[in-house]
N, C-alpha and C positions, 0 to 999 in steps of 0.2 A: 627754330623746328618746330610748325603748328603741329597740335596733337589732333589726331582726327576726332569730331564727336562723335557722341553716343549718341544724341539727339537732334531733330531734323524737322522745323516743322515747316510742312507747305501748306501752301495756300492753293487752291485750286480755283483758279479764275472764270468762271461757268459764264458768260456773260454775251453779249446779242451785239457784236457791231454792228457798221454799215458798211457797205462797198463803197469804196470811192470818199467815206467820211474821214479823214486822214488824220484832222485835227479831234472830230467827235470821239474816234476809237481812242485818239493817245488819252484825250480827257476820261473817257471811261476806267483807262490802262492807270491812269494817275489815283483815280478815285480808289480804284482796288487794292493798289497798291498802300494805299493811305490806312484803308481797313484792313491790311492784312497787316501791315504794322501796329495798329493800336491790337490787334489779336495775337502780337509776338510771334509772327512768321519770321523763319528766314526765308525763305524762296517763295515769291510767285511764278505759277505756270500757268501762263494763257494760252491758247489756243493758237490752231493752225493758223496763219497768215492775220493775225489779229489787225494789225494795224493797218492794214489795206483794206479789209471786210473779205467774207470768202463766199464762193469763190469767185474772184475778179475779174477772170476770163482774159479777153483781148486788151482789157489796160493795163495790162504790166507789161503790155509791148510798147507801151505810148512810156519815153525817157523819162518826161516830165513827171510822170505819175510816180515811177520807181524812184528818182531823186527826190520825191516827196514822203516818201515812206522813211527811206533812209535819215533823211533829213529829222524824222520824227522821230525815229530810234536814238540818232548821237544825242538829242535831248535830251530824251527817256536815261540813255546810262549818265548824263552826267549827275544826274537828280539821283543815282544811287550812291553819288559820293557824302550820302547824309548820314550814311552807317545803319538804313534800315533793311529793308529785304533785298535780296537781290532779285532778278526780272529774268526769265525765259520766254519771250514773245517770237509772234511767227511775224513773218516779214519777208517780202522780196528782195532782195538784193542784186545788182547788178554787178558783175563781176567777169574779168577776162573771158572767163571760160562761159560766159553769155548768163538768162537772168535765172535765181535761183528760187525754188520754196523754200527758206530760210527758218532754223529758227538760232537768236542768238541771245546769249549769256550775258548779263549787263550787271555788274558789280564793283563800289569802289570806284564809282564815279568814271567806269568807261567798259566794252566790249571785250567782256574776257574771251570768247569762245561765238563760233559761227559753224552750225551744221547744216548741208543739203539733203532734200529730201532725195532719196535716190530711186525708190521706186514710184514712177511718176503716172496715176491711175488712168486710161484711156478707153472706159468702157461705160453703159450706161449712162449715167449725167455729168460723170468726169470724162476733162477734155484736154487735162493737162500736157499732154507731149507738145502740142504744138502753142506753146507759151512759155515754158520752163523746159531748162535743161536741168538734166538728171548730174548728182554728185557725181564724180567720176572715180570716186573711189568708196570703201567701207567708211561709214564712219568708226570715230574712236569713241572714247568714252571724255566727258569735260571736269574737270575739277571745280567744285564749289565748294570752299572751305573746308576742303579735306574730304568732301565725299565725292567720289567717282560715280558720275550719271551717264548712263544712257538716253540719249533724246533722237529716238527714233518718230520721223513725222508720218502718221497716221496710215496710208497705204504702206510705209515699210512693215509695219507687222501685218498685214493682210496676207500678201505673196509668199512667195518660197525663196525669196534670195536669202536668207539669215542672217537679215540685217541684226535680228537680238540676240543672236547667238554667238555672232564675232562682236559684237558689245559687253558680252559675258569673257568672253576669252581675252577679249584685251582689259579686263578689270574693272568694267562697270559694276559697281553693287545693288543700282535701283534705277530700272526703266522709266521715263515719263514719257508719255504719246500724247502731245500736244495732235489735236484733232477737227478736222471740218468736215464731220460723218453726217449726213442728211438722214432723215428718219422715213421707213417705212414700217409698216408693219409688222410687229416680231426682229425688228432689224434690233433690237437692246438684247437679246439673248445669240444671237450671229454674235453680235459684239464680244461679246460673254466666252462665246466658245473659240472666237480669234484671238483672245486675251489668254486665255488660259491655256493654248496650245503654246504659245510662247513662249509663256511662264515654263512648262514643261521643257521645251525645246534650250530655254537658257538655263534657268534653273533659280531666277531673281524674279522681285516683286515686281506688278508691274501697276504704274497709276497714268490711267486713260482718264484725260480731260479733253468734254467735247464741248464746242461753241452751242450756244442756243441760238432763235429766230429764226424769221425766214427771211428768205432772196429769192425774189421772183417765184419761181415754182419750186423752190427748196423750201422745206422745213427743219431747223436743225433743233433737234430736241434736249438738248444736253445729259442729263443722265449718267453726266463722270463718274466711273467706279473705280476701283482697285480691287486687283487678285494678287495674293498673298503669295510667297515662294512653297507656300502648301498648299495648293489650289484651289482656296477659299472665298468668296466678296469678304474681301476686308473694310471695306465703306462702298457707300450708294448712294449719291447725291441724285435729289427731286428731276423729274422729268418737264421741260418745255417753259421752267423760271430761273431767270437770272437770279444766281446767288454768290458769294465769295465764299469759302468754305476751307479752314485750316485747319489738316490732319497735323496727327505727330505720328512720327516714326521714329523708333528706336535700332539702336545695333543688339543684335543678339548673337554674341559669338561670333562666326563668320559671315554675317548677312544682316537684313533688313528685314522688319514687321510695321504694319500701320496698327498703332494698338488705341487710337484714338480719328475718328471718322463718321459720319452720320451713315443711317443706313432706312433713307427713306423707301417707302412704300413705293411701289412703279402700279403706273394705271394698269387697265384692263383694257383689252382690244377695243373695245367701244369709245372708253373716256379716251383713249390713247389718239386716237383720229380724232374724235371731235377735236379734242384741243389740237389737233395737226393744222384742223383746218381754220380754224379761230386763228390761232398763231400766224400760221401763214397772210390769210387776211388783213388783219390789224398790221399789221408788217408791210404787208403792198401799201396797204392805204397810207399810213403813217408815214413810212419811209418814202415815198413819193409825194406827200407833201397835199394830200385832199382832206378837205374840211369834213368833209361829210360823203354819204354816199347814200343810192337811189336803186329799186329794184323792184322789176312789177310781181305784185303779188296774185296770183292766178285762182287761189284755192286750190292749187294742187300740192303737192308733197315735196315736190323738189324747191319752189319756191319759201316754202314755207320754213324748211330747216336752212335754208339760206338768209333767211331774213330772222332768225333765230341763232345763227352765226354771228349776222352782222351786230345784231342787237346785244350781245353778249362777246364781240370783241371791239366794239367801238359807243357803245349806251345809247339808249335810244334815244336820243336829242341829235346823235348823228347818222338817223336812218329814217329814209323816208320811201315808202312802200305805195305802191302805186296800181290800185287795179283797171282794165281797162275792157270792159265788157263788150258784147258786141251778141246781137242774133241768139249765140249757141251757146252763150255765159248760162248756165244752171243756176235759180236762188241760191241751191244748196252752197254753190263754187263763191255766190257774192256772200251769203252768211258766214262761210269758213273763212275767207279771206280777213273779213274784218274782224271775224271775233279772233283771229291769228294775231293781228297787229293791234288789236286791245289788250289781248293777254301780254303781248309783249312792251307795248307802251309805247311805239313806234308814231308817227305820224303818219295817218293813211289817208291817199286821194284816189275820187274815184274818176276816171276821164273816159266815155264813152268812147269807142272806134265807129263809129258808124258813120259819121260824116266824112273821116278820110277815106275810108275804104271804098263808101260810096263814090268815092267821086274818084278813086282810083277807076272803079268799074267803067265809071259814065266814060271816063276820059279813055279807056281801053276797048268801048264796045265797039267801036269801028273795024277794030284790027283784029277783036277774037269774036266779030261775027260768024255764023254760023258755026261756031265747036261749042261742045258741052262745059258743062260745070264743072271744075275737077281741084286737082291740088295748087295750080296757081291759083286759082280764088283762096283756097284754106291759107297758102302761103303770102297773099297779099293781108289780110288780118295780124299773122307775125310780123311782116313787113311795118304796118304801121304802128303797132305796137314798140316796136323797134327804134322809130323814128321818134317816136313820141318819147319815149324814155332818151334818147340821145339830146332833144330838143329840151328837156330839163336839166342833162347834162350839164347843157353848156350854156343854161340860161345863170344855174346857179354854181357852177363848179363843182358838182358831183360826181364821182364814179360810180358809174352804172355797173351793178355786182347781177353776171349771168350766170344762170342756175341749170345749166342742161349737167344730168349725170353721166358717167362714164358710157352704160347701156348705151340710152342714146347718141352720143358722140362716135361710140363703136360702130352702129351703122347708118348713121346717116338721120336719124330720125329727130331733123333740128332744119330751121330754117337759116341758111345765110341770111346776114340784115335784118334778120329778125330777130326769131329769141336768143340768135348765136352775137347780136349786140353787148359789147360790155369791156370795161377794163381789165376785169378781175372775175373767176370761177371759185369759188371754195369749197365745189365738191364735183369736180370738174373728173377726177381720180377715184371716185366710188359709184360701182356698181348699183342700179336700182333698190337691192334688196337690201346693199346698204347701208342707203339712205332713209329707209323705215328703220332698220334695226340703230340706227345715231340719232331716228328725231322719238325711237321708244326710249330710247336712253336718256334723252335729254329732257324731256317730260318727266321724268323720276330724279333726276341729280343737278345741281348747279357747280360746272367745273371751277376749280380755283381760278383766279383771275377772272372771273366772268363777270361783265358788268350788268346781264340781265336777269331779270327776274325769277324766282322759284316757281315750282307748280309748275300745271300743262300750259308750256307757251305754244304746245301745238297740237289744235285740237284733236281727239280720239275721232272723230268723222272724218279730218284730213288725212288718218293714216289706213282707215278701212275701207273708203272709197274707190271703188274700180279707177285706175289712173286713165287719165283721159286728155287730149292735147284742145278738146272741145271748139274744132274747128268745121265742124258739121253734123248736124241730128243725129243724135245718139254714139256717138263717136267714142270707141275705146281704144288705146292705145295694142291691145290684143286684135284688131282689126288688121294691123299694117305688123303685127313683133308677136313672137311667139310666147306664152307665162314668162314673163322677167325669172324665176327659179331659174326654167329651161335656157332664156337668152345667157341668163349669166355664166350658170358654169360651162355652155359652151365657148363665149367670152374668154372666159376665163385661161379655158384649155387652148384657145388660138391666142390671143396677145401677151398674158403671164409667161404659157407654157410651151408656145412656138410647138402644139400637139400636130400630129397630122389626121387626116381625116380619119384615116381608118383605126387611130386611137380612142378616139372621142366616140367613133359610133362602139367603139366596144364599150363605154362606159354607160351605153343605153340607150343613145341620139338615135332620133330618124338621119339615114343620111343624107336624102335629099332637101332636109333641114339643115343639116352642118354646111351641105356646099351653099342652100342660099344666104347661111348667115356668113359664112367667107366670103363671098360673093359683094354682099353690103358694108363688108369690113372693107374691103381693098375698094371698092368705088366710092365710099365715104375720106378716104384719103385726102381731097381736094379741101374737103369740107374741112375737117380738121387743123391743117395748114394756117387757118385766117380766123380760128378759135381765138378766143381770149386764153393768155394761162391761168395754173390752178395748180391748187397745192398738190404736191406728188403726195400719195397715200400707197401707193399698190411698188411692188419688187418694177413693175413699167409700164411706165404715164405713158402717156400721147402724148411727145414733144422731146424733151431729151432721152429718153431709155430708147426709144423704139422708132425710127427714123426710113419710115418704109416710102419708097418713091410712089409720088403721083400717077404718073404712068405706070402702070405693072398690066400685064396680060396672063401674069402667073395665075392657076390657079389648082388645086389639088385634088387630083382625080387620077390617084393610081389605086 
């Protein structure tokens, strides 16, 4: 008869898997287990669907993909016959009941248990009900070397199904929760509160392991932690960084407590947002195999922040900035763009757009005869720039970074097939005033893992000048839009909070202006459907989180 241990050393593998890279993810898992073994771990806890990468979306409907994941798990299970740490790892499993989002426990050369996710999320960025089947019954604890572990999977602790309470009632001693929880501003505090609620209801300590890394629009920030049975933070791992940390758990009477683990400092909101944008861009470029990037550097705040993010994410040698001046480009913008590129150390080219713009104008002269110049001619400038950037991309294999912020994307203040051209947009989910805040923050700080220089990398003149697209004489953004602090507040009310017009007016906004902004928001939906993906920063980004119809005649006129 085995005597239950009084100490359990659990390694938390907070790592960055890649969706579909089954062999690469398995190699990461092997390396982490070897690291954990050197540190004396008994068990390594990996994150949700680690072998597949998360979220795999419709890949799990492909039998060959699921079979490859299962083959990798079988191989990993056999390796645990070496007497080293056991493994709890996420993978899709094909069973007669369907495809399951599962966690498997490997030890002694075999799979000793499997558990299925019960509560499949189907909101916001999540769409698991269309690809997975939920577990048919509440999971019981698994016995690992004499310790009964409850292993609810991610959403199982967020909902109201009572999964954790059921595990406690059926004998679980510690809750280990593998997660694929994406970042948004303030998310970690929300996770802490969710975990505390489950600790209160179950009476058990809870270890929350979260993955890290970028996957298309989503960024996973790690920040794994544990909450003790006394509802205190037992340990806190770093945010936005891969790491394997061994934590020590000891039996005290009838319960367990964590008496050894890190207590990392969590970044403030500007740093967290910046690092999320940086990590999202880095992983999108690297995981999709691009060697370098190119972007238009206009001398404005948006492109300057994107240039800083690109250099920080990839290094100056992988970033090319291109200034494309026309007759309305000011000398100040020319100087600001050059100063920004020099401060960042990236390559900087100037490609005038007068010849292509005038060529387009001449080609269209007969068709446009008798009409006045206006937005069409302005858009020709933007589209000439977009075409040149795409030509550079085609010639040199560089991915185009597009640079529009959420305020502009909300109201359609962007040109299809022009400044919207590109493969990825790191600031797509930042409102204009947040862009300014992150630019100021970056001038005062260098984030961990950044490859860019310290000091002022975005000239103060860029931050302080009146924003303008410079598509006509003396143009400013406020010719077409309300002041950005006003616009951003209205948009946040409409987009993030789905507030009624009356509620927004009650905040002090002009009713006619709110109606106008709401109309611009709705009619720009067709543009957003054609926009490049970008990092999710807010609770409701354009894309996965907000799925409005393009054809839509509703207006809130109550």
